C-alpha positions as CSV (number, residue, x, y, z in Angstrom):
1,X,5.0,-20.6,10.6
2,X,1.5,-20.9,11.9
3,X,0.1,-24.4,12.1
4,X,-2.5,-24.2,14.9
5,X,-5.6,-22.0,14.8
6,X,-7.3,-21.5,18.2
7,X,-10.8,-20.1,18.2
8,X,-12.9,-18.5,20.9
9,X,-16.6,-19.4,20.7
10,X,-19.0,-16.7,21.8
11,X,-18.7,-13.7,19.6
12,X,-16.1,-15.3,17.4
13,X,-17.8,-18.3,15.9
14,X,-21.4,-17.9,17.3
15,X,-23.8,-15.0,17.8
16,X,-24.5,-16.3,21.3
17,X,-25.9,-13.2,22.9
18,X,-29.6,-14.0,22.9
19,X,-29.2,-17.3,24.8
20,X,-26.6,-16.0,27.2
21,X,-28.5,-12.8,28.0
22,X,-31.8,-14.7,28.4
23,X,-30.1,-17.1,30.8
24,X,-28.6,-14.2,32.8
25,X,-32.0,-12.5,33.0
26,X,-33.6,-15.7,34.2
27,X,-31.0,-16.2,36.9
28,X,-31.1,-12.6,38.1
29,X,-34.9,-12.6,38.2
30,X,-34.8,-15.8,40.3
31,X,-32.4,-14.1,42.7
32,X,-34.6,-11.0,42.9
33,X,-31.9,-8.8,41.3
34,X,-32.8,-5.8,39.2
35,X,-30.6,-5.2,36.1
36,X,-30.4,-3.6,32.7
37,X,-30.1,-6.0,29.7
38,X,-27.7,-3.7,28.0
39,X,-25.3,-3.9,31.0
40,X,-25.2,-7.7,30.7
41,X,-23.3,-7.7,27.4
42,X,-20.1,-7.3,29.3
43,X,-20.5,-10.8,30.7
44,X,-20.3,-12.4,27.3
45,X,-16.8,-13.9,27.3
46,X,-15.6,-13.8,30.9
47,X,-15.8,-16.9,33.2
48,X,-19.4,-17.4,34.2
49,X,-18.9,-17.5,38.0
50,X,-16.8,-14.3,38.0
51,X,-19.7,-12.5,36.3
52,X,-22.2,-13.7,39.0
53,X,-19.7,-12.6,41.7
54,X,-19.8,-9.1,40.3
55,X,-23.7,-9.1,40.1
56,X,-24.6,-11.0,43.3
57,X,-21.5,-11.2,45.5
58,X,-19.4,-14.2,46.5
59,X,-22.0,-15.8,48.7
60,X,-24.8,-15.9,46.1
61,X,-22.7,-16.5,43.0
62,X,-23.0,-20.3,42.9
63,X,-26.8,-20.1,43.2
64,X,-26.9,-17.6,40.4
65,X,-24.8,-20.0,38.2
66,X,-27.2,-22.8,39.0
67,X,-30.2,-20.8,37.8
68,X,-28.2,-19.7,34.7
69,X,-27.4,-23.3,33.8
70,X,-31.0,-24.3,34.4
71,X,-32.2,-22.0,31.6
72,X,-29.1,-22.3,29.4
73,X,-28.9,-26.0,29.1
74,X,-32.6,-26.4,28.5
75,X,-33.1,-23.6,26.1
76,X,-30.4,-20.9,25.8
77,X,-27.8,-23.3,24.3
78,X,-29.4,-23.2,20.9
79,X,-30.7,-19.6,21.0
80,X,-27.7,-18.7,18.8
81,X,-26.4,-18.9,15.2
82,X,-23.0,-18.8,13.6
83,X,-21.6,-15.8,11.8
84,X,-21.7,-15.6,8.0
85,X,-18.5,-17.1,6.6
86,X,-17.6,-19.3,9.5
87,X,-18.3,-22.6,7.7
88,X,-16.3,-21.4,4.7
89,X,-13.5,-20.4,7.0
90,X,-13.4,-23.8,8.6
91,X,-13.3,-25.5,5.2
92,X,-10.5,-23.3,4.0
93,X,-8.4,-23.8,7.1
94,X,-9.0,-27.5,7.0
95,X,-8.0,-27.8,3.3
96,X,-4.9,-25.8,4.1
97,X,-3.8,-28.5,6.6
98,X,-4.1,-26.3,9.6
99,X,-5.1,-27.8,12.9
100,X,-8.2,-26.1,14.4
101,X,-8.8,-25.9,18.2
102,X,-11.4,-24.2,20.5
103,X,-10.5,-22.4,23.7
104,X,-13.6,-21.1,25.5
105,X,-14.9,-20.0,28.9
106,X,-17.9,-22.2,28.2
107,X,-18.0,-25.9,29.3
108,X,-16.6,-28.4,26.9
109,X,-19.8,-30.5,26.5
110,X,-22.0,-27.5,25.8
111,X,-19.4,-26.1,23.4
112,X,-19.2,-29.4,21.5
113,X,-23.0,-29.5,21.3
114,X,-23.1,-26.0,19.7
115,X,-20.4,-26.9,17.2
116,X,-22.1,-30.1,16.3
117,X,-25.5,-28.3,16.0
118,X,-23.9,-26.1,13.3
119,X,-22.1,-29.0,11.6
120,X,-18.6,-27.9,12.3
121,X,-17.5,-30.0,15.2
122,X,-15.5,-32.4,13.0
123,X,-13.2,-29.6,12.0
124,X,-11.9,-29.2,15.6
125,X,-9.0,-31.4,16.8
126,X,-9.6,-30.5,20.5
127,X,-12.0,-28.4,22.6
128,X,-10.7,-26.8,25.9
129,X,-13.3,-25.4,28.2
130,X,-13.6,-24.0,31.7
131,X,-13.9,-27.2,33.7
132,X,-11.4,-28.6,36.3
133,X,-10.2,-25.3,37.7
134,X,-9.5,-23.7,34.3
135,X,-11.2,-20.6,35.5
136,X,-9.3,-18.1,33.4
137,X,-8.9,-17.8,29.7
138,X,-5.1,-18.2,30.1
139,X,-5.6,-21.5,31.9
140,X,-8.0,-22.7,29.2
141,X,-5.5,-21.9,26.5
142,X,-2.5,-23.2,28.4
143,X,-4.3,-26.5,29.0
144,X,-5.0,-26.8,25.3
145,X,-1.3,-26.2,24.5
146,X,0.0,-28.7,26.9
147,X,-2.6,-31.5,26.1
148,X,-1.8,-31.2,22.4
149,X,1.9,-30.5,22.6
150,X,1.5,-27.2,20.7
151,X,4.2,-24.6,20.3
152,X,3.1,-21.0,21.1
153,X,5.2,-19.8,18.1
154,X,3.2,-22.0,15.7
155,X,-0.2,-21.0,17.1
156,X,-2.6,-18.1,16.8
157,X,-5.6,-17.1,18.9
158,X,-8.7,-15.7,17.4
159,X,-11.2,-13.9,19.7
160,X,-13.5,-10.9,20.2
161,X,-12.7,-9.8,23.8
162,X,-9.7,-8.5,25.7
163,X,-9.7,-11.8,27.7
164,X,-8.8,-13.7,24.6
165,X,-6.1,-11.2,23.5
166,X,-4.5,-10.7,26.9
167,X,-4.4,-14.5,27.7
168,X,-2.8,-15.3,24.4
169,X,-0.3,-12.5,24.7
170,X,0.7,-13.8,28.1
171,X,1.4,-17.1,26.5
172,X,3.4,-15.5,23.7
173,X,0.8,-16.5,21.1
174,X,-0.1,-14.2,18.1
175,X,-3.6,-12.9,18.1
176,X,-6.4,-11.9,15.7
177,X,-9.1,-9.7,17.2
178,X,-12.4,-9.9,15.4
179,X,-14.5,-6.7,15.4
180,X,-17.8,-8.3,14.5
181,X,-18.2,-9.9,18.0
182,X,-18.9,-8.4,21.4
183,X,-15.7,-6.5,22.1
184,X,-14.9,-2.8,21.5
185,X,-12.0,-1.0,19.9
186,X,-10.2,-0.5,23.2
187,X,-10.1,-4.3,23.7
188,X,-8.3,-4.9,20.4
189,X,-5.3,-2.5,21.0
190,X,-2.9,-5.3,21.9
191,X,-3.9,-7.7,19.2
192,X,-1.4,-8.7,16.6
193,X,-4.0,-8.4,13.8
194,X,-7.6,-7.3,13.4
195,X,-10.3,-8.9,11.2
196,X,-13.6,-7.3,10.4
197,X,-15.2,-10.5,9.2
198,X,-14.5,-14.3,9.1
199,X,-13.5,-13.9,5.5
200,X,-10.6,-11.7,6.5
201,X,-9.2,-14.2,8.9
202,X,-7.9,-16.7,6.3
203,X,-6.1,-13.9,4.5
204,X,-4.2,-12.9,7.6
205,X,-3.3,-16.5,8.4
206,X,-2.1,-17.2,4.9
207,X,0.3,-14.3,5.1
208,X,1.9,-15.9,8.1
209,X,3.0,-19.0,6.3
């Protein structure tokens, strides 16, 4: 029986691409790096520093992250919106007595600000972000499980990228891949279930009772 619903944020709850891409562009321009905006979409989801290591190298990655955060926390944080049906989904899960959690490669404070901005923070029992050496999605999810004494067999992870699916699979957690986010078909191959919209998620979960 599934009792715990774990959500990714970017590409699963929020259409976060504009703010993230604008912040990447700002940082890369500050570093004198040429880029293609289309090529930056692959960095929506992975840990931030890892993305800058790939673009700038190990020695310059931290400076790139600083520039990214300079833009993101001042402006990019709210250059986003939530997907149609997310609020209805949260209400349905809450009324169904499920516990709702967030596991994200974003920081915890910024994630809470986004959830609060859209009026859905109160639905979440716990937010696990990338602070304190939780530099992989597996570590973020594992931290959430341990801090809340959750059983993998009673939990399901919902995300849009391979990082979400693979991390949850490694922790023996069932998964729902959402096709409306920033992943592609190949990233969903190992998911337990696939949902094409937030409205389909509740139907999948209800069948797992």
